[in-house]
Backbone as numpy.savetxt, mean C-alpha at the origin, in Angstrom:
# Nx Ny Nz CAx CAy CAz Cx Cy Cz
12.59 -4.01 -11.57 12.27 -2.61 -11.72 11.96 -2.36 -13.19
11.20 -1.32 -13.46 10.80 -1.03 -14.85 12.05 -0.69 -15.66
11.93 -0.78 -17.00 13.06 -0.52 -17.88 13.57 0.90 -17.72
12.69 1.88 -17.54 13.06 3.29 -17.50 12.59 3.95 -16.23
13.25 3.72 -15.10 12.85 4.45 -13.90 13.10 5.94 -14.08
12.33 6.75 -13.38 12.49 8.18 -13.46 12.72 8.77 -12.08
13.37 9.90 -12.04 13.61 10.57 -10.77 12.35 11.29 -10.34
12.30 11.66 -9.09 11.14 12.41 -8.57 10.97 13.70 -9.40
12.06 14.35 -9.70 11.98 15.60 -10.47 11.36 15.36 -11.84
11.80 14.29 -12.53 11.23 13.93 -13.82 9.76 13.60 -13.70
9.41 12.82 -12.67 8.01 12.45 -12.47 7.12 13.68 -12.26
7.62 14.63 -11.48 6.85 15.87 -11.29 6.69 16.65 -12.57
7.77 16.74 -13.32 7.77 17.56 -14.55 6.85 16.98 -15.61
6.69 15.68 -15.61 5.94 15.00 -16.67 4.89 14.06 -16.11
4.25 14.48 -15.02 3.26 13.64 -14.35 2.18 13.19 -15.30
1.62 14.08 -16.08 0.53 13.71 -16.99 1.00 12.61 -17.98
2.24 12.67 -18.45 2.72 11.64 -19.35 2.82 10.29 -18.64
3.25 10.28 -17.39 3.37 9.06 -16.65 1.98 8.48 -16.32
1.04 9.33 -16.06 -0.37 8.88 -15.84 -0.89 8.26 -17.11
-0.64 8.91 -18.24 -1.08 8.34 -19.52 -0.46 6.96 -19.77
0.80 6.81 -19.44 1.46 5.52 -19.60 0.81 4.46 -18.70
0.47 4.87 -17.47 -0.20 3.94 -16.57 -1.54 3.52 -17.13
-2.27 4.48 -17.67 -3.57 4.15 -18.30 -3.43 3.17 -19.42
-2.28 3.18 -20.09 -2.02 2.29 -21.20 -1.41 0.97 -20.75
-1.21 0.82 -19.42 -0.71 -0.42 -18.87 0.73 -0.49 -18.55
1.45 0.67 -18.61 2.87 0.69 -18.36 3.17 1.37 -17.03
3.72 0.65 -16.08 4.08 1.30 -14.78 5.29 2.16 -14.89
5.41 3.11 -13.98 6.61 3.96 -13.88 7.14 3.86 -12.46
8.40 3.48 -12.37 9.08 3.45 -11.06 9.75 4.78 -10.85
9.56 5.36 -9.68 10.13 6.66 -9.37 11.24 6.46 -8.33
12.36 7.09 -8.62 13.55 6.92 -7.76 13.92 8.25 -7.09
14.60 8.08 -5.97 15.21 9.20 -5.26 16.61 8.79 -4.90
17.59 9.58 -5.32 18.99 9.24 -5.10 19.33 7.87 -5.62
18.71 7.48 -6.75 18.99 6.24 -7.41 18.24 5.03 -6.87
17.52 5.20 -5.77 16.79 4.08 -5.17 15.28 4.19 -5.46
14.66 3.10 -5.84 13.20 3.14 -6.07 12.45 3.47 -4.80
11.52 4.41 -4.88 10.75 4.83 -3.70 9.24 4.76 -3.92
8.78 4.73 -5.16 7.36 4.69 -5.46 7.15 4.16 -6.86
5.88 3.86 -7.14 5.54 3.41 -8.49 4.18 3.98 -8.86
4.04 4.41 -10.07 2.76 4.84 -10.62 2.34 3.68 -11.54
1.25 2.99 -11.15 0.86 1.77 -11.83 -0.57 1.87 -12.34
-0.91 1.08 -13.34 -2.29 1.01 -13.81 -3.21 0.66 -12.63
-4.40 1.24 -12.57 -5.29 0.98 -11.44 -5.65 -0.47 -11.34
-5.75 -1.17 -12.46 -6.06 -2.59 -12.39 -4.99 -3.37 -11.64
-3.72 -2.99 -11.85 -2.63 -3.64 -11.13 -2.70 -3.34 -9.65
-3.01 -2.10 -9.31 -3.14 -1.71 -7.90 -4.29 -2.46 -7.25
-5.44 -2.53 -7.92 -6.57 -3.29 -7.39 -6.25 -4.76 -7.19
-5.52 -5.35 -8.14 -5.15 -6.72 -8.02 -4.20 -6.92 -6.83
-3.28 -6.01 -6.61 -2.35 -6.10 -5.49 -3.13 -6.02 -4.19
-4.06 -5.08 -4.07 -4.87 -4.96 -2.86 -5.67 -6.22 -2.60
-6.27 -6.78 -3.67 -7.05 -8.02 -3.51 -6.17 -9.16 -3.04
-4.98 -9.27 -3.60 -4.06 -10.34 -3.20 -3.65 -10.16 -1.75
-3.39 -8.93 -1.34 -3.01 -8.68 0.05 -4.16 -9.05 1.00
-5.39 -8.70 0.64 -6.55 -9.04 1.45 -6.69 -10.57 1.54
-6.48 -11.27 0.43 -6.56 -12.73 0.43 -5.49 -13.32 1.33
-4.29 -12.80 1.29 -3.21 -13.30 2.11 -3.53 -13.10 3.58
-4.04 -11.94 3.94 -4.38 -11.68 5.34 -5.50 -12.59 5.80
-6.49 -12.83 4.92 -7.61 -13.73 5.28 -7.08 -15.13 5.51
-6.19 -15.60 4.67 -5.59 -16.96 4.84 -4.84 -17.06 6.15
-4.04 -16.01 6.46 -3.28 -16.02 7.71 -4.20 -16.04 8.90
-5.32 -15.29 8.86 -6.28 -15.26 9.94 -6.93 -16.63 10.10
-7.25 -17.28 8.99 -7.84 -18.63 9.05 -6.88 -19.62 9.69
-5.59 -19.50 9.36 -4.59 -20.39 9.97 -4.52 -20.18 11.48
-4.51 -18.93 11.90 -4.49 -18.65 13.35 -5.68 -19.25 14.05
-6.85 -19.08 13.44 -8.06 -19.64 14.04 -8.00 -21.18 14.05
-7.52 -21.78 12.95 -7.44 -23.23 12.88 -6.49 -23.80 13.92
-5.45 -23.01 14.26 -4.46 -23.47 15.24 -4.92 -23.10 16.66
-6.12 -22.58 16.81 -6.63 -22.24 18.16 -6.02 -20.96 18.69
-5.58 -20.09 17.76 -4.96 -18.81 18.16 -5.95 -17.88 18.82
-5.45 -16.77 19.35 -6.30 -15.82 20.07 -7.27 -15.11 19.12
-8.40 -14.74 19.69 -9.36 -13.94 18.94 -9.75 -12.74 19.80
-10.30 -11.74 19.14 -10.81 -10.55 19.86 -12.19 -10.23 19.29
-12.96 -9.57 20.11 -14.28 -9.13 19.64 -14.10 -7.86 18.83
-15.11 -7.49 18.06 -15.09 -6.26 17.28 -14.95 -5.09 18.22
-15.61 -5.11 19.37 -15.51 -4.02 20.33 -14.10 -3.85 20.81
-13.39 -4.97 21.10 -12.02 -4.88 21.53 -11.11 -4.32 20.43
-11.36 -4.77 19.22 -10.59 -4.28 18.09 -10.76 -2.77 17.91
-12.00 -2.31 17.91 -12.28 -0.88 17.77 -11.69 -0.07 18.90
-11.79 -0.59 20.13 -11.22 0.12 21.28 -9.70 0.27 21.10
-9.06 -0.80 20.66 -7.61 -0.73 20.44 -7.25 0.28 19.34
-8.03 0.28 18.26 -7.78 1.20 17.17 -7.91 2.65 17.62
-8.98 2.95 18.34 -9.22 4.33 18.77 -8.21 4.75 19.85
-7.80 3.81 20.70 -6.77 4.12 21.69 -5.47 4.46 21.01
-5.06 3.63 20.03 -3.85 3.92 19.27 -3.92 5.27 18.58
-5.03 5.58 17.96 -5.18 6.85 17.25 -5.08 8.04 18.21
-5.75 7.94 19.36 -5.74 9.05 20.30 -4.33 9.24 20.88
-3.60 8.14 21.10 -2.23 8.24 21.62 -1.33 8.91 20.59
-1.51 8.58 19.31 -0.71 9.20 18.27 -1.01 10.69 18.18
-2.28 11.01 18.28 -2.71 12.42 18.19 -2.16 13.22 19.36
-2.27 12.65 20.56 -1.75 13.35 21.75 -0.23 13.50 21.66
0.43 12.49 21.15 1.91 12.54 21.03 2.38 13.59 20.05
1.54 13.89 19.06 1.90 14.88 18.05 1.63 16.32 18.50
0.82 16.45 19.53 0.46 17.79 20.00 1.54 18.45 20.79
């Protein structure tokens, strides 16, 4: 965790300062009830994290394919996504 975590209240009160720190390369960990719940990080760090996650998912997919694992068509994937979304929407109504 960062050297100086801040509470949600502190983060709200001084958001611009924490954004400036992120721009300068210093992340801010935000806590609630003493537990870390979020982080305000430099965009380059966030982009690197997303790229690493994408790479990990691609490697896992390649392993599944190499092992003869199941595949789905794009149409099946989209149908599943839209079915899940409509079920969540209906459940919330």
